All heavy atoms as a GROMACS GRO file, in nm:
protein
  638
    1MET      N    1  12.019  11.872  10.690
    1MET     CA    2  11.899  11.867  10.610
    1MET      C    3  11.920  11.943  10.481
    1MET      O    4  11.867  11.901  10.376
    1MET     CB    5  11.781  11.927  10.688
    1MET     CG    6  11.720  11.836  10.787
    1MET     SD    7  11.563  11.901  10.844
    1MET     CE    8  11.587  11.886  11.013
    2GLU      N    9  11.990  12.054  10.487
    2GLU     CA   10  12.016  12.131  10.366
    2GLU      C   11  12.093  12.053  10.262
    2GLU      O   12  12.069  12.064  10.141
    2GLU     CB   13  12.092  12.261  10.400
    2GLU     CG   14  12.010  12.362  10.479
    2GLU     CD   15  11.897  12.419  10.398
    2GLU    OE1   16  11.910  12.440  10.275
    2GLU    OE2   17  11.793  12.446  10.459
    3GLU      N   18  12.185  11.967  10.311
    3GLU     CA   19  12.264  11.884  10.220
    3GLU      C   20  12.175  11.787  10.146
    3GLU      O   21  12.189  11.765  10.025
    3GLU     CB   22  12.371  11.810  10.298
    3GLU     CG   23  12.463  11.730  10.211
    3GLU     CD   24  12.574  11.665  10.290
    3GLU    OE1   25  12.614  11.717  10.395
    3GLU    OE2   26  12.621  11.557  10.244
    4PHE      N   27  12.081  11.726  10.214
    4PHE     CA   28  11.984  11.633  10.152
    4PHE      C   29  11.902  11.707  10.045
    4PHE      O   30  11.885  11.660   9.934
    4PHE     CB   31  11.895  11.572  10.256
    4PHE     CG   32  11.781  11.489  10.200
    4PHE    CD1   33  11.806  11.363  10.143
    4PHE    CD2   34  11.652  11.539  10.194
    4PHE    CE1   35  11.703  11.289  10.091
    4PHE    CE2   36  11.548  11.466  10.141
    4PHE     CZ   37  11.576  11.339  10.090
    5ILE      N   38  11.853  11.826  10.082
    5ILE     CA   39  11.770  11.905   9.988
    5ILE      C   40  11.851  11.938   9.865
    5ILE      O   41  11.804  11.925   9.751
    5ILE     CB   42  11.717  12.030  10.057
    5ILE    CG1   43  11.615  11.993  10.164
    5ILE    CG2   44  11.653  12.125   9.956
    5ILE    CD1   45  11.576  12.103  10.256
    6ASN      N   46  11.977  11.981   9.880
    6ASN     CA   47  12.060  12.016   9.766
    6ASN      C   48  12.088  11.894   9.678
    6ASN      O   49  12.088  11.904   9.555
    6ASN     CB   50  12.191  12.080   9.812
    6ASN     CG   51  12.168  12.217   9.873
    6ASN    OD1   52  12.072  12.283   9.841
    6ASN    ND2   53  12.257  12.255   9.965
    7LYS      N   54  12.118  11.780   9.739
    7LYS     CA   55  12.147  11.658   9.663
    7LYS      C   56  12.024  11.615   9.580
    7LYS      O   57  12.037  11.578   9.466
    7LYS     CB   58  12.189  11.542   9.753
    7LYS     CG   59  12.320  11.562   9.822
    7LYS     CD   60  12.433  11.540   9.725
    7LYS     CE   61  12.564  11.553   9.798
    7LYS     NZ   62  12.678  11.548   9.715
    8VAL      N   63  11.907  11.624   9.640
    8VAL     CA   64  11.783  11.584   9.571
    8VAL      C   65  11.754  11.683   9.456
    8VAL      O   66  11.713  11.643   9.349
    8VAL     CB   67  11.664  11.572   9.667
    8VAL    CG1   68  11.536  11.554   9.594
    8VAL    CG2   69  11.690  11.461   9.768
    9ASP      N   70  11.777  11.810   9.483
    9ASP     CA   71  11.751  11.910   9.376
    9ASP      C   72  11.842  11.893   9.257
    9ASP      O   73  11.808  11.928   9.145
    9ASP     CB   74  11.767  12.051   9.432
    9ASP     CG   75  11.654  12.092   9.525
    9ASP    OD1   76  11.547  12.028   9.518
    9ASP    OD2   77  11.677  12.185   9.605
   10GLU      N   78  11.959  11.830   9.278
   10GLU     CA   79  12.057  11.808   9.168
   10GLU      C   80  12.030  11.677   9.090
   10GLU      O   81  12.101  11.653   8.992
   10GLU     CB   82  12.198  11.806   9.226
   10GLU     CG   83  12.240  11.943   9.282
   10GLU     CD   84  12.374  11.933   9.353
   10GLU    OE1   85  12.431  11.826   9.362
   10GLU    OE2   86  12.416  12.040   9.403
   11LEU      N   87  11.932  11.598   9.131
   11LEU     CA   88  11.906  11.474   9.063
   11LEU      C   89  11.864  11.504   8.918
   11LEU      O   90  11.801  11.606   8.892
   11LEU     CB   91  11.793  11.398   9.131
   11LEU     CG   92  11.823  11.337   9.265
   11LEU    CD1   93  11.698  11.276   9.327
   11LEU    CD2   94  11.933  11.232   9.256
   12PRO      N   95  11.892  11.415   8.825
   12PRO     CA   96  11.850  11.438   8.683
   12PRO      C   97  11.697  11.426   8.674
   12PRO      O   98  11.629  11.361   8.756
   12PRO     CB   99  11.918  11.325   8.606
   12PRO     CG  100  11.967  11.228   8.705
   12PRO     CD  101  11.975  11.296   8.837
   13LEU      N  102  11.642  11.495   8.575
   13LEU     CA  103  11.495  11.502   8.558
   13LEU      C  104  11.433  11.363   8.543
   13LEU      O  105  11.330  11.336   8.599
   13LEU     CB  106  11.461  11.588   8.438
   13LEU     CG  107  11.313  11.608   8.410
   13LEU    CD1  108  11.241  11.671   8.526
   13LEU    CD2  109  11.292  11.688   8.283
   14TRP      N  110  11.500  11.272   8.467
   14TRP     CA  111  11.442  11.139   8.449
   14TRP      C  112  11.427  11.065   8.579
   14TRP      O  113  11.330  10.994   8.602
   14TRP     CB  114  11.524  11.058   8.346
   14TRP     CG  115  11.659  11.020   8.393
   14TRP    CD1  116  11.777  11.088   8.379
   14TRP    CD2  117  11.694  10.904   8.470
   14TRP    NE1  118  11.881  11.023   8.440
   14TRP    CE2  119  11.833  10.908   8.495
   14TRP    CE3  120  11.618  10.796   8.516
   14TRP    CZ2  121  11.899  10.810   8.568
   14TRP    CZ3  122  11.687  10.696   8.589
   14TRP    CH2  123  11.826  10.705   8.614
   15LEU      N  124  11.525  11.083   8.670
   15LEU     CA  125  11.515  11.016   8.800
   15LEU      C  126  11.407  11.078   8.888
   15LEU      O  127  11.337  11.005   8.960
   15LEU     CB  128  11.652  11.021   8.874
   15LEU     CG  129  11.662  10.946   9.002
   15LEU    CD1  130  11.623  10.799   8.987
   15LEU    CD2  131  11.800  10.958   9.058
   16LYS      N  132  11.388  11.209   8.880
   16LYS     CA  133  11.281  11.273   8.955
   16LYS      C  134  11.145  11.222   8.910
   16LYS      O  135  11.058  11.200   8.993
   16LYS     CB  136  11.289  11.425   8.936
   16LYS     CG  137  11.411  11.489   9.007
   16LYS     CD  138  11.411  11.638   8.983
   16LYS     CE  139  11.528  11.701   9.051
   16LYS     NZ  140  11.535  11.847   9.026
   17ILE      N  141  11.129  11.202   8.780
   17ILE     CA  142  11.003  11.151   8.727
   17ILE      C  143  10.982  11.006   8.769
   17ILE      O  144  10.870  10.968   8.806
   17ILE     CB  145  10.994  11.172   8.575
   17ILE    CG1  146  10.986  11.321   8.543
   17ILE    CG2  147  10.877  11.095   8.514
   17ILE    CD1  148  10.993  11.353   8.396
   18VAL      N  149  11.087  10.925   8.767
   18VAL     CA  150  11.073  10.787   8.813
   18VAL      C  151  11.034  10.782   8.959
   18VAL      O  152  10.951  10.702   9.000
   18VAL     CB  153  11.207  10.709   8.790
   18VAL    CG1  154  11.207  10.577   8.861
   18VAL    CG2  155  11.231  10.690   8.642
   19LEU      N  156  11.092  10.871   9.041
   19LEU     CA  157  11.055  10.874   9.183
   19LEU      C  158  10.914  10.928   9.204
   19LEU      O  159  10.862  10.923   9.314
   19LEU     CB  160  11.156  10.958   9.261
   19LEU     CG  161  11.294  10.899   9.276
   19LEU    CD1  162  11.392  10.999   9.337
   19LEU    CD2  163  11.288  10.774   9.359
   20SER      N  164  10.848  10.979   9.099
   20SER     CA  165  10.712  11.026   9.110
   20SER      C  166  10.609  10.920   9.077
   20SER      O  167  10.490  10.947   9.085
   20SER     CB  168  10.691  11.144   9.016
   20SER     OG  169  10.772  11.250   9.054
   21LEU      N  170  10.654  10.805   9.037
   21LEU     CA  171  10.559  10.698   9.005
   21LEU      C  172  10.485  10.658   9.127
   21LEU      O  173  10.529  10.677   9.242
   21LEU     CB  174  10.635  10.579   8.946
   21LEU     CG  175  10.701  10.607   8.810
   21LEU    CD1  176  10.781  10.488   8.763
   21LEU    CD2  177  10.596  10.647   8.706
   22PRO      N  178  10.361  10.602   9.114
   22PRO     CA  179  10.273  10.578   9.228
   22PRO      C  180  10.335  10.514   9.350
   22PRO      O  181  10.310  10.557   9.460
   22PRO     CB  182  10.164  10.492   9.167
   22PRO     CG  183  10.157  10.533   9.027
   22PRO     CD  184  10.299  10.564   8.987
   23VAL      N  185  10.412  10.410   9.337
   23VAL     CA  186  10.466  10.341   9.452
   23VAL      C  187  10.584  10.414   9.517
   23VAL      O  188  10.605  10.408   9.637
   23VAL     CB  189  10.506  10.196   9.415
   23VAL    CG1  190  10.566  10.123   9.530
   23VAL    CG2  191  10.384  10.122   9.362
   24LEU      N  192  10.654  10.491   9.435
   24LEU     CA  193  10.776  10.559   9.484
   24LEU      C  194  10.751  10.704   9.527
   24LEU      O  195  10.845  10.769   9.573
   24LEU     CB  196  10.884  10.556   9.374
   24LEU     CG  197  10.925  10.416   9.327
   24LEU    CD1  198  11.019  10.429   9.209
   24LEU    CD2  199  10.988  10.340   9.440
   25ASP      N  200  10.631  10.754   9.511
   25ASP     CA  201  10.602  10.895   9.538
   25ASP      C  202  10.618  10.934   9.685
   25ASP      O  203  10.624  11.052   9.716
   25ASP     CB  204  10.464  10.932   9.485
   25ASP     CG  205  10.447  11.081   9.467
   25ASP    OD1  206  10.536  11.141   9.401
   25ASP    OD2  207  10.348  11.136   9.520
   26TRP      N  208  10.625  10.837   9.772
   26TRP     CA  209  10.647  10.867   9.914
   26TRP      C  210  10.778  10.942   9.931
   26TRP      O  211  10.793  11.021  10.028
   26TRP     CB  212  10.649  10.741  10.000
   26TRP     CG  213  10.757  10.645   9.960
   26TRP    CD1  214  10.747  10.545   9.872
   26TRP    CD2  215  10.891  10.649  10.007
   26TRP    NE1  216  10.870  10.483   9.859
   26TRP    CE2  217  10.960  10.545   9.942
   26TRP    CE3  218  10.960  10.724  10.098
   26TRP    CZ2  219  11.095  10.518   9.964
   26TRP    CZ3  220  11.098  10.697  10.121
   26TRP    CH2  221  11.161  10.595  10.053
   27PHE      N  222  10.875  10.922   9.842
   27PHE     CA  223  11.003  10.989   9.848
   27PHE      C  224  10.984  11.139   9.848
   27PHE      O  225  11.045  11.214   9.926
   27PHE     CB  226  11.093  10.947   9.731
   27PHE     CG  227  11.225  11.019   9.728
   27PHE    CD1  228  11.329  10.975   9.808
   27PHE    CD2  229  11.243  11.130   9.648
   27PHE    CE1  230  11.450  11.041   9.807
   27PHE    CE2  231  11.363  11.198   9.645
   27PHE     CZ  232  11.466  11.154   9.725
   28TRP      N  233  10.895  11.190   9.764
   28TRP     CA  234  10.869  11.333   9.753
   28TRP      C  235  10.793  11.384   9.874
   28TRP      O  236  10.808  11.502   9.913
   28TRP     CB  237  10.799  11.371   9.623
   28TRP     CG  238  10.891  11.340   9.508
   28TRP    CD1  239  10.871  11.247   9.409
   28TRP    CD2  240  11.018  11.400   9.478
   28TRP    NE1  241  10.979  11.247   9.322
   28TRP    CE2  242  11.067  11.339   9.363
   28TRP    CE3  243  11.092  11.498   9.540
   28TRP    CZ2  244  11.192  11.373   9.308
   28TRP    CZ3  245  11.213  11.532   9.487
   28TRP    CH2  246  11.263  11.473   9.371
   29ALA      N  247  10.712  11.300   9.937
   29ALA     CA  248  10.645  11.340  10.058
   29ALA      C  249  10.745  11.363  10.171
   29ALA      O  250  10.739  11.462  10.243
   29ALA     CB  251  10.544  11.235  10.099
   30VAL      N  252  10.840  11.273  10.181
   30VAL     CA  253  10.947  11.287  10.281
   30VAL      C  254  11.031  11.412  10.249
   30VAL      O  255  11.068  11.485  10.341
   30VAL     CB  256  11.033  11.159  10.290
   30VAL    CG1  257  11.157  11.180  10.379
   30VAL    CG2  258  10.952  11.041  10.334
   31TYR      N  259  11.062  11.434  10.123
   31TYR     CA  260  11.138  11.552  10.081
   31TYR      C  261  11.062  11.678  10.125
   31TYR      O  262  11.122  11.773  10.179
   31TYR     CB  263  11.156  11.551   9.931
   31TYR     CG  264  11.218  11.680   9.874
   31TYR    CD1  265  11.356  11.698   9.878
   31TYR    CD2  266  11.139  11.782   9.826
   31TYR    CE1  267  11.413  11.816   9.828
   31TYR    CE2  268  11.194  11.898   9.779
   31TYR     CZ  269  11.331  11.915   9.780
   31TYR     OH  270  11.387  12.029   9.732
   32ARG      N  271  10.930  11.681  10.101
   32ARG     CA  272  10.851  11.800  10.138
   32ARG      C  273  10.853  11.819  10.292
   32ARG      O  274  10.858  11.933  10.340
   32ARG     CB  275  10.708  11.787  10.090
   32ARG     CG  276  10.696  11.807   9.942
   32ARG     CD  277  10.554  11.787   9.895
   32ARG     NE  278  10.544  11.808   9.750
   32ARG     CZ  279  10.555  11.713   9.660
   32ARG    NH1  280  10.572  11.586   9.698
   32ARG    NH2  281  10.546  11.739   9.532
   33LEU      N  282  10.847  11.711  10.370
   33LEU     CA  283  10.855  11.722  10.514
   33LEU      C  284  10.988  11.778  10.556
   33LEU      O  285  10.995  11.870  10.640
   33LEU     CB  286  10.832  11.586  10.580
   33LEU     CG  287  10.688  11.538  10.589
   33LEU    CD1  288  10.684  11.396  10.638
   33LEU    CD2  289  10.609  11.630  10.682
   34ILE      N  290  11.095  11.722  10.504
   34ILE     CA  291  11.231  11.772  10.539
   34ILE      C  292  11.249  11.916  10.496
   34ILE      O  293  11.302  11.999  10.570
   34ILE     CB  294  11.337  11.681  10.478
   34ILE    CG1  295  11.333  11.542  10.545
   34ILE    CG2  296  11.476  11.742  10.489
   34ILE    CD1  297  11.419  11.440  10.481
   35TYR      N  298  11.200  11.951  10.376
   35TYR     CA  299  11.208  12.088  10.327
   35TYR      C  300  11.129  12.183  10.418
   35TYR      O  301  11.180  12.289  10.457
   35TYR     CB  302  11.153  12.095  10.186
   35TYR     CG  303  11.163  12.232  10.122
   35TYR    CD1  304  11.278  12.268  10.055
   35TYR    CD2  305  11.058  12.322  10.129
   35TYR    CE1  306  11.291  12.392   9.996
   35TYR    CE2  307  11.068  12.446  10.070
   35TYR     CZ  308  11.185  12.482  10.003
   35TYR     OH  309  11.196  12.604   9.943
   36GLY      N  310  11.012  12.143  10.458
   36GLY     CA  311  10.929  12.226  10.548
   36GLY      C  312  10.993  12.246  10.684
   36GLY      O  313  10.990  12.354  10.743
   37ILE      N  314  11.051  12.139  10.739
   37ILE     CA  315  11.119  12.148  10.869
   37ILE      C  316  11.240  12.238  10.860
   37ILE      O  317  11.262  12.323  10.947
   37ILE     CB  318  11.156  12.007  10.919
   37ILE    CG1  319  11.028  11.929  10.953
   37ILE    CG2  320  11.249  12.015  11.038
   37ILE    CD1  321  11.050  11.782  10.978
   38SER      N  322  11.319  12.223  10.756
   38SER     CA  323  11.441  12.303  10.741
   38SER      C  324  11.409  12.453  10.717
   38SER      O  325  11.486  12.540  10.756
   38SER     CB  326  11.532  12.250  10.631
   38SER     OG  327  11.477  12.276  10.504
   39LYS      N  328  11.298  12.483  10.651
   39LYS     CA  329  11.262  12.621  10.622
   39LYS      C  330  11.158  12.676  10.725
   39LYS      O  331  11.112  12.790  10.711
   39LYS     CB  332  11.198  12.633  10.483
   39LYS     CG  333  11.286  12.579  10.370
   39LYS     CD  334  11.408  12.666  10.351
   39LYS     CE  335  11.486  12.612  10.231
   39LYS     NZ  336  11.616  12.670  10.215
   40ASN      N  337  11.126  12.600  10.825
   40ASN     CA  338  11.024  12.637  10.925
   40ASN      C  339  10.894  12.678  10.857
   40ASN      O  340  10.832  12.778  10.896
   40ASN     CB  341  11.075  12.749  11.016
   40ASN     CG  342  11.187  12.703  11.107
   40ASN    OD1  343  11.187  12.588  11.148
   40ASN    ND2  344  11.281  12.790  11.133
   41SER      N  345  10.851  12.598  10.762
   41SER     CA  346  10.729  12.626  10.685
   41SER      C  347  10.621  12.527  10.721
   41SER      O  348  10.628  12.411  10.679
   41SER     CB  349  10.762  12.620  10.536
   41SER     OG  350  10.646  12.626  10.458
   42VAL      N  351  10.523  12.576  10.793
   42VAL     CA  352  10.411  12.490  10.837
   42VAL      C  353  10.334  12.439  10.713
   42VAL      O  354  10.294  12.323  10.707
   42VAL     CB  355  10.319  12.564  10.932
   42VAL    CG1  356  10.198  12.479  10.967
   42VAL    CG2  357  10.394  12.603  11.057
   43SER      N  358  10.319  12.523  10.612
   43SER     CA  359  10.247  12.483  10.494
   43SER      C  360  10.314  12.366  10.421
   43SER      O  361  10.246  12.276  10.372
   43SER     CB  362  10.224  12.602  10.399
   43SER     OG  363  10.348  12.655  10.359
   44ASN      N  364  10.447  12.368  10.414
   44ASN     CA  365  10.515  12.256  10.348
   44ASN      C  366  10.515  12.131  10.435
   44ASN      O  367  10.513  12.019  10.383
   44ASN     CB  368  10.659  12.296  10.319
   44ASN     CG  369  10.667  12.377  10.190
   44ASN    OD1  370  10.604  12.340  10.090
   44ASN    ND2  371  10.741  12.484  10.192
   45ILE      N  372  10.513  12.145  10.567
   45ILE     CA  373  10.505  12.029  10.657
   45ILE      C  374  10.367  11.965  10.636
   45ILE      O  375  10.354  11.842  10.621
   45ILE     CB  376  10.528  12.068  10.802
   45ILE    CG1  377  10.674  12.111  10.819
   45ILE    CG2  378  10.493  11.953  10.894
   45ILE    CD1  379  10.703  12.173  10.952
   46VAL      N  380  10.262  12.047  10.632
   46VAL     CA  381  10.125  11.994  10.611
   46VAL      C  382  10.115  11.933  10.471
   46VAL      O  383  10.056  11.826  10.457
   46VAL     CB  384  10.022  12.105  10.629
   46VAL    CG1  385   9.882  12.061  10.585
   46VAL    CG2  386  10.016  12.152  10.773
   47LEU      N  387  10.173  11.997  10.371
   47LEU     CA  388  10.173  11.940  10.236
   47LEU      C  389  10.242  11.805  10.234
   47LEU      O  390  10.196  11.711  10.169
   47LEU     CB  391  10.243  12.037  10.139
   47LEU     CG  392  10.242  12.001   9.991
   47LEU    CD1  393  10.101  11.999   9.939
   47LEU    CD2  394  10.328  12.098   9.913
   48GLY      N  395  10.356  11.791  10.303
   48GLY     CA  396  10.424  11.664  10.311
   48GLY      C  397  10.341  11.556  10.375
   48GLY      O  398  10.340  11.442  10.329
   49ILE      N  399  10.270  11.589  10.481
   49ILE     CA  400  10.183  11.491  10.548
   49ILE      C  401  10.070  11.449  10.458
   49ILE      O  402  10.039  11.332  10.447
   49ILE     CB  403  10.136  11.547  10.682
   49ILE    CG1  404  10.251  11.562  10.778
   49ILE    CG2  405  10.026  11.458  10.742
   49ILE    CD1  406  10.220  11.641  10.905
   50VAL      N  407  10.006  11.549  10.390
   50VAL     CA  408   9.898  11.516  10.298
   50VAL      C  409   9.952  11.427  10.184
   50VAL      O  410   9.887  11.331  10.144
   50VAL     CB  411   9.834  11.646  10.242
   50VAL    CG1  412   9.745  11.615  10.123
   50VAL    CG2  413   9.761  11.719  10.349
   51TRP      N  414  10.074  11.455  10.137
   51TRP     CA  415  10.132  11.376  10.030
   51TRP      C  416  10.161  11.233  10.078
   51TRP      O  417  10.148  11.138  10.002
   51TRP     CB  418  10.260  11.439   9.978
   51TRP     CG  419  10.264  11.449   9.828
   51TRP    CD1  420  10.312  11.359   9.741
   51TRP    CD2  421  10.213  11.557   9.751
   51TRP    NE1  422  10.294  11.401   9.615
   51TRP    CE2  423  10.236  11.524   9.613
   51TRP    CE3  424  10.151  11.678   9.778
   51TRP    CZ2  425  10.197  11.608   9.509
   51TRP    CZ3  426  10.117  11.759   9.674
   51TRP    CH2  427  10.138  11.725   9.541
   52LEU      N  428  10.198  11.217  10.204
   52LEU     CA  429  10.220  11.083  10.257
   52LEU      C  430  10.091  11.004  10.258
   52LEU      O  431  10.090  10.883  10.229
   52LEU     CB  432  10.275  11.088  10.400
   52LEU     CG  433  10.425  11.100  10.412
   52LEU    CD1  434  10.464  11.123  10.558
   52LEU    CD2  435  10.499  10.982  10.354
   53VAL      N  436   9.981  11.067  10.290
   53VAL     CA  437   9.851  11.000  10.300
   53VAL      C  438   9.793  10.971  10.162
   53VAL      O  439   9.748  10.859  10.135
   53VAL     CB  440   9.754  11.081  10.385
   53VAL    CG1  441   9.615  11.016  10.386
   53VAL    CG2  442   9.807  11.094  10.529
   54PHE      N  443   9.792  11.071  10.075
   54PHE     CA  444   9.724  11.059   9.945
   54PHE      C  445   9.817  11.049   9.823
   54PHE      O  446   9.771  11.018   9.714
   54PHE     CB  447   9.629  11.176   9.924
   54PHE     CG  448   9.526  11.188  10.028
   54PHE    CD1  449   9.525  11.289  10.120
   54PHE    CD2  450   9.421  11.094  10.033
   54PHE    CE1  451   9.430  11.300  10.217
   54PHE    CE2  452   9.323  11.104  10.130
   54PHE     CZ  453   9.327  11.208  10.222
   55GLY      N  454   9.942  11.082   9.842
   55GLY     CA  455  10.031  11.096   9.729
   55GLY      C  456  10.064  10.971   9.652
   55GLY      O  457  10.089  10.976   9.531
   56GLY      N  458  10.064  10.859   9.718
   56GLY     CA  459  10.106  10.735   9.654
   56GLY      C  460  10.023  10.699   9.532
   56GLY      O  461  10.075  10.642   9.436
   57TRP      N  462   9.899  10.733   9.530
   57TRP     CA  463   9.812  10.691   9.420
   57TRP      C  464   9.738  10.806   9.352
   57TRP      O  465   9.694  10.790   9.239
   57TRP     CB  466   9.714  10.586   9.468
   57TRP     CG  467   9.781  10.466   9.519
   57TRP    CD1  468   9.800  10.431   9.648
   57TRP    CD2  469   9.847  10.366   9.440
   57TRP    NE1  470   9.876  10.317   9.656
   57TRP    CE2  471   9.903  10.272   9.527
   57TRP    CE3  472   9.864  10.348   9.302
   57TRP    CZ2  473   9.975  10.163   9.485
   57TRP    CZ3  474   9.937  10.238   9.260
   57TRP    CH2  475   9.990  10.147   9.350
   58ILE      N  476   9.724  10.915   9.419
   58ILE     CA  477   9.647  11.025   9.361
   58ILE      C  478   9.737  11.143   9.320
   58ILE      O  479   9.736  11.186   9.205
   58ILE     CB  480   9.537  11.074   9.460
   58ILE    CG1  481   9.441  10.959   9.491
   58ILE    CG2  482   9.464  11.194   9.404
   58ILE    CD1  483   9.353  10.988   9.607
   59LEU      N  484   9.814  11.190   9.413
   59LEU     CA  485   9.894  11.311   9.391
   59LEU      C  486  10.022  11.286   9.310
   59LEU      O  487  10.088  11.383   9.272
   59LEU     CB  488   9.927  11.378   9.525
   59LEU     CG  489   9.803  11.425   9.602
   59LEU    CD1  490   9.844  11.475   9.741
   59LEU    CD2  491   9.730  11.533   9.525
   60CYS      N  492  10.054  11.163   9.284
   60CYS     CA  493  10.171  11.132   9.200
   60CYS      C  494  10.155  11.189   9.060
   60CYS      O  495  10.249  11.232   8.997
   60CYS     CB  496  10.198  10.984   9.194
   60CYS     SG  497  10.068  10.890   9.117
   61ILE      N  498  10.030  11.199   9.012
   61ILE     CA  499  10.003  11.258   8.881
   61ILE      C  500  10.041  11.407   8.883
   61ILE      O  501  10.098  11.457   8.787
   61ILE     CB  502   9.854  11.235   8.843
   61ILE    CG1  503   9.828  11.088   8.830
   61ILE    CG2  504   9.819  11.311   8.717
   61ILE    CD1  505   9.681  11.053   8.824
   62VAL      N  506  10.008  11.474   8.992
   62VAL     CA  507  10.048  11.615   9.006
   62VAL      C  508  10.196  11.631   9.001
   62VAL      O  509  10.251  11.722   8.937
   62VAL     CB  510   9.988  11.673   9.138
   62VAL    CG1  511  10.038  11.815   9.160
   62VAL    CG2  512   9.838  11.667   9.137
   63ASP      N  513  10.268  11.541   9.069
   63ASP     CA  514  10.417  11.546   9.067
   63ASP      C  515  10.471  11.529   8.926
   63ASP      O  516  10.559  11.604   8.885
   63ASP     CB  517  10.477  11.440   9.158
   63ASP     CG  518  10.496  11.489   9.302
   63ASP    OD1  519  10.495  11.610   9.322
   63ASP    OD2  520  10.512  11.406   9.390
   64ILE      N  521  10.420  11.431   8.858
   64ILE     CA  522  10.473  11.404   8.721
   64ILE      C  523  10.447  11.521   8.628
   64ILE      O  524  10.537  11.564   8.556
   64ILE     CB  525  10.409  11.272   8.667
   64ILE    CG1  526  10.462  11.154   8.745
   64ILE    CG2  527  10.439  11.258   8.518
   64ILE    CD1  528  10.390  11.024   8.716
   65ILE      N  529  10.330  11.578   8.637
   65ILE     CA  530  10.297  11.696   8.551
   65ILE      C  531  10.382  11.816   8.592
   65ILE      O  532  10.436  11.886   8.505
   65ILE     CB  533  10.147  11.728   8.558
   65ILE    CG1  534  10.064  11.618   8.493
   65ILE    CG2  535  10.118  11.863   8.496
   65ILE    CD1  536   9.917  11.627   8.518
   66TYR      N  537  10.399  11.834   8.721
   66TYR     CA  538  10.477  11.950   8.768
   66TYR      C  539  10.623  11.938   8.726
   66TYR      O  540  10.687  12.033   8.684
   66TYR     CB  541  10.467  11.965   8.920
   66TYR     CG  542  10.497  12.100   8.969
   66TYR    CD1  543  10.400  12.203   8.964
   66TYR    CD2  544  10.622  12.134   9.017
   66TYR    CE1  545  10.428  12.327   9.009
   66TYR    CE2  546  10.651  12.261   9.061
   66TYR     CZ  547  10.555  12.359   9.059
   66TYR     OH  548  10.583  12.487   9.101
   67PHE      N  549  10.678  11.817   8.733
   67PHE     CA  550  10.817  11.792   8.686
   67PHE      C  551  10.827  11.817   8.537
   67PHE      O  552  10.926  11.874   8.492
   67PHE     CB  553  10.867  11.653   8.721
   67PHE     CG  554  10.913  11.638   8.862
   67PHE    CD1  555  10.860  11.545   8.944
   67PHE    CD2  556  11.011  11.723   8.912
   67PHE    CE1  557  10.902  11.530   9.074
   67PHE    CE2  558  11.055  11.712   9.043
   67PHE     CZ  559  11.001  11.615   9.124
   68ALA      N  560  10.730  11.773   8.461
   68ALA     CA  561  10.735  11.789   8.315
   68ALA      C  562  10.729  11.937   8.278
   68ALA      O  563  10.798  11.977   8.184
   68ALA     CB  564  10.619  11.714   8.249
   69LEU      N  565  10.652  12.015   8.354
   69LEU     CA  566  10.638  12.156   8.318
   69LEU      C  567  10.748  12.246   8.378
   69LEU      O  568  10.803  12.331   8.308
   69LEU     CB  569  10.501  12.209   8.368
   69LEU     CG  570  10.380  12.149   8.301
   69LEU    CD1  571  10.253  12.202   8.368
   69LEU    CD2  572  10.380  12.181   8.154
   70TYR      N  573  10.782  12.222   8.504
   70TYR     CA  574  10.874  12.316   8.575
   70TYR      C  575  11.007  12.254   8.612
   70TYR      O  576  11.096  12.329   8.662
   70TYR     CB  577  10.803  12.369   8.701
   70TYR     CG  578  10.676  12.440   8.670
   70TYR    CD1  579  10.552  12.380   8.697
   70TYR    CD2  580  10.676  12.564   8.606
   70TYR    CE1  581  10.434  12.443   8.667
   70TYR    CE2  582  10.556  12.628   8.576
   70TYR     CZ  583  10.438  12.567   8.607
   70TYR     OH  584  10.319  12.629   8.578
   71LYS      N  585  11.024  12.126   8.598
   71LYS     CA  586  11.148  12.055   8.625
   71LYS      C  587  11.196  12.069   8.773
   71LYS      O  588  11.316  12.073   8.800
   71LYS     CB  589  11.258  12.099   8.531
   71LYS     CG  590  11.224  12.065   8.384
   71LYS     CD  591  11.328  12.113   8.292
   71LYS     CE  592  11.299  12.085   8.148
   71LYS     NZ  593  11.165  12.089   8.098
   72LYS      N  594  11.100  12.085   8.863
   72LYS     CA  595  11.133  12.091   9.007
   72LYS      C  596  11.016  12.038   9.084
   72LYS      O  597  10.905  12.020   9.030
   72LYS     CB  598  11.172  12.230   9.051
   72LYS     CG  599  11.062  12.332   9.031
   72LYS     CD  600  11.110  12.470   9.078
   72LYS     CE  601  10.993  12.570   9.070
   72LYS     NZ  602  11.029  12.697   9.122
   73VAL      N  603  11.038  12.012   9.209
   73VAL     CA  604  10.931  11.955   9.296
   73VAL      C  605  10.842  12.070   9.342
   73VAL      O  606  10.883  12.181   9.360
   73VAL     CB  607  10.994  11.880   9.418
   73VAL    CG1  608  11.062  11.973   9.510
   73VAL    CG2  609  10.893  11.798   9.487
   74LEU      N  610  10.713  12.036   9.360
   74LEU     CA  611  10.612  12.132   9.404
   74LEU      C  612  10.628  12.150   9.556
   74LEU      O  613  10.603  12.060   9.633
   74LEU     CB  614  10.474  12.083   9.371
   74LEU     CG  615  10.358  12.162   9.427
   74LEU    CD1  616  10.356  12.298   9.369
   74LEU    CD2  617  10.227  12.087   9.405
   75VAL      N  618  10.671  12.270   9.596
   75VAL     CA  619  10.672  12.309   9.737
   75VAL      C  620  10.612  12.449   9.744
   75VAL      O  621  10.616  12.527   9.650
   75VAL     CB  622  10.815  12.310   9.797
   75VAL    CG1  623  10.868  12.168   9.814
   75VAL    CG2  624  10.911  12.393   9.718
   76LEU      N  625  10.556  12.478   9.858
   76LEU     CA  626  10.498  12.610   9.878
   76LEU      C  627  10.604  12.700   9.942
   76LEU      O  628  10.676  12.666  10.032
   76LEU     CB  629  10.376  12.600   9.974
   76LEU     CG  630  10.272  12.501   9.927
   76LEU    CD1  631  10.165  12.488  10.034
   76LEU    CD2  632  10.210  12.543   9.796
   77SER      N  633  10.613  12.820   9.888
   77SER     CA  634  10.717  12.913   9.941
   77SER      C  635  10.663  13.007  10.043
   77SER      O  636  10.557  13.040  10.054
   77SER     CB  637  10.774  12.995   9.827
   77SER     OG  638  10.838  12.913   9.735
   0.00000   0.00000   0.00000
């Protein structure tokens, strides 16, 4: 799982933003789930599940803005 997280973190910014578009935003929900499982973080697991349910059309805007400002995916530490 750590290898997947590292590979995704190394993606170029333009590709991260493309993956944040409404239909493709499920990718970041899965990333959050995997990240939460690997870090034993219940809050990130819940965030990933919420993103799966609502992220495709609503929370994708949050992802795009967060990438534009911080150049990384929104996860809870």
